[in-house]
N, C-alpha and C positions, 0 to 999 in steps of 0.2 A: 693498692686501689688506684685506679686511673683517675687522673684529674683532667678536667676539661681545659684544653689549651685555649689561651686567649686569642681572640681573632686578630689576624694581622691587619693593622691599619696602615694604609698607604700614607707616605709622608705628605704633609700638607704643603701645597704649592701656593706661593704668594699670588694673590689675585693679579690679573693683568693690569688693573688700574694702579697697582702699587709697584709694579716692576719698573725699574729705572730704564729709561730709553737708552739705546746704544750711545756711547760717548764719541770718542775720536774715530772718524772714518777715513782711513788713509786715502782711499781711492777718490772720495768726494773732494777732499781738501787738495789732493794733487791736481785734479782737473781744475779746481777753482784757482789755485795758485798759478797754474800754467796760463789760464785765460787772462788773469789780471796782469801777469808779467808781460804777456804778449801785447796787451792793450797799452800798458805803460811804456814798453820799449818802442812801440810804433809812434808814440807821440813826439819824442824829440826828433826822430828821423823824419817824420812828416813836416815838423816845424822848420827843419833845415832845408826843405825843398821849396821851390818857388811854384806859384800857380801859373805864371806866364813869363815869356821872355822873347827877345828878338835876337836872332842869330844870323850873322852875315858872313859872306865869303871874303869881304874886302875886295879891293880892285885886283882882279885876276887877269883881265884882258885875254881870255881864252879864245883862240881862233876857232870858228866853226867852219870846217873845210867846205869849199864850194863843190857841189855835186858829189858829195861823199856821204852815203847813208850810214857809214860807221860812226860819223859824227865825233863828238867829244863829250866828256863828262866832268862834273865838278861835285865835290862832296862838302857838306857842312855837318859838323858834329854837334849834336844837341845834348846838353847834360844839365843836371841840377834841377830838373822839373819833376813835378808829381808824375805818377805812373800811368795815368789814364788821360789820353788826349781828348780835349773837348772841341777846340777849333784850331784851324791853321789857315794861313794865307801866305802867298809867295809874291815877292817883288822881283821882277826881271828887268835888267838894264842891258840893252843890246844896242850896238852901233853898227852902221854900215850894212852892206849886203842888200838883199831883196827880201822884204818881210814875208811875202807870199811863198817863199821857198822853204821856210823854216818849219821844223817839227820838233816838239819838245814833250818830255814826260818826266814825272817825278816818282821816285821810289822811296818809300819810308823804311825805317829800321826793321820793321816786321816783314818786309818783302812786298807790301801792297804798292801798287803803282796806278797812276792816273795820267791820262793825256792832258797836257796843259794847252798846247798849241798844235794845230794841224793845218799848215798852209793858210796863213792869216788872210781873211777876206774872200777866199775862194769858195764859190758855191756853184750849183748848176746854172744859176742865172748870171754868174760873173766868174768865168774861168780864169781871169787874169789876177783877181784878188787885189791885195794891197801891195802896191809897187814902191812904197816908201822904203827908206833906209834907216832902220832902227826904231826903238821905242823904249819907254820906261814906264812899265805898267805893273799893276797889282792883280794877281789872280786870287779871287775870293768868292765864296758863296754870295749870291745876290748880285753879282756883277752882270753886266750886259753881255750879249753874244758878240764875241770878237769878230765874227764873220760879217757883221754889219759895218765894220771899219774897212772901207774900200778906197781910202785916200792914197796919196802918193808922197807923203811926207812923214817925218818923225812924229810919233803920237804918244799920248799918255792916257791914263784913265784906269778904271777898275772893271775887270771882265771876269766872267765865269770860266771855269775850267772847260776846255773844249771836249764835247762828247763824241766828236766825229773820229772814230777809230779806223775809218777807211778813207779812201780818196774823197775829199770833200766835194769834188765835182758831182758826186752821186747824190748830194743833198741840196735841197733848196733852202734859202735863208729862212730861219725860224722853224724849220721842221724838226730840229733837235734841241732839247733842253740841255742846259749845262750839266756837267757831272757834279755830283755832290762831294766836295772835298772832305767835309766832316763825317760823312757816312763811310767814305773810303778808309780814312785814317782814324776815325773816332773809336774811343775805348782802347786803342792800342797804346803801347808805351812809346812816348815820343823821344825818349833818350836813346841816342845812338846816331848812326850815320844816315843822312838823307842825301840821295844822289839825284842830281839834275842831269838829264841827257838832252843834248841838242844835236840836230843834224840838218843839213841842207841837201835835199834830194834832187835839186835841179842844177845842172851844170850850165854856167853862164860863160865866163871867159877864164875861169880858174884863178882869177885875181880879185874878183868882186866877192869877197867873203864877208860874212857877218862876224862880229866879235862880242862874246859875252863879257861885258865890262865888270859886272858884279851881280849878285843875287842875294836874297835874304829870306828868312822865314820868321813869321810871327806866330807863336804857338801859345795856346792856353790849355792848361791841364788841371786835372783834379785828382784827389786820392783814389786809389783803387777801391771800388765798392766793397770788396771782400774784407779789406783791412778795416774799413769803417764798421762793417757788420761784426767783425771779430771783436773790436773794442767794445761795442754795445753789448754783445753777448757776454763778454767777460765781466763787465760791470754788473749786468743784471743777474748773472749766475752767482757772483759773489754776494750781492745783496740778498738774493733768495736764500742762499745757504746760511749766511749769518743770521738772517731773520728767523729761519727755521730752527736754528740751534737756540737762539734766545727764547723763542716761543716754547721750545721743549723744556728749557731750563725753568721757565716760569711755571709751566704746568707741573713739573716735578716738585717744585717748592710748594705749590698749592696742594698737591696730593699728599704731601708729607704732613700737612696740617689736619687732614681728615682722619678721624680715629678709625682704627681697624675694627671691623665687625667681629663680634665674638665668634669663637669656633663652634 
């Protein structure tokens, strides 16, 4: 006699609200640990770096050959600063020669360059320019137009970087704004070699030459924005992950106190 087989009952699956949440997640914790480590590792390195500094050539007394466009160069090495330049200014100390014969430009560690001087005092209105012999000046944003200096003696002061990249005779005084030093070099890494080039393009008697006595840089720098963002992200990600795990643990403890409904 055949007996009726009992119906197959599928195994009871624990309700979703009682299932434990996943525990250790290697990928999540690996990312978290990496971000936190990078943020912590960057802190002592950043603390060891300075936000500003003055760097000088010392007295080098480099001759700027008269009537020679090949000119001469001098290098200052900048080191120990943060990785993103904010501001820069240049001091130039030159003696002898004829100021209106001189041309100078500065090249930064990243290859950026800017004209500092182009035949001082010369304009379309004053083709002779400044006939003085030497100067001790600062080139900085906010300085006045050096082509307004048309005297015949040693001079000082703060001037903007010359924007005239062609023969200044083609420009009238006040027709060109100064070049922006901080835009040219801003956000670049200031650490490395800075090169100053000087030339005298007008031959006088081959003995009346100018001399670069010394020069210096004043640089302000800040941490690279990406490093700051990485540190913030690492901290937030770690806090979020820990908070989520603690919240999950509390929820599981709460769920374990709720009686299981009858089958």
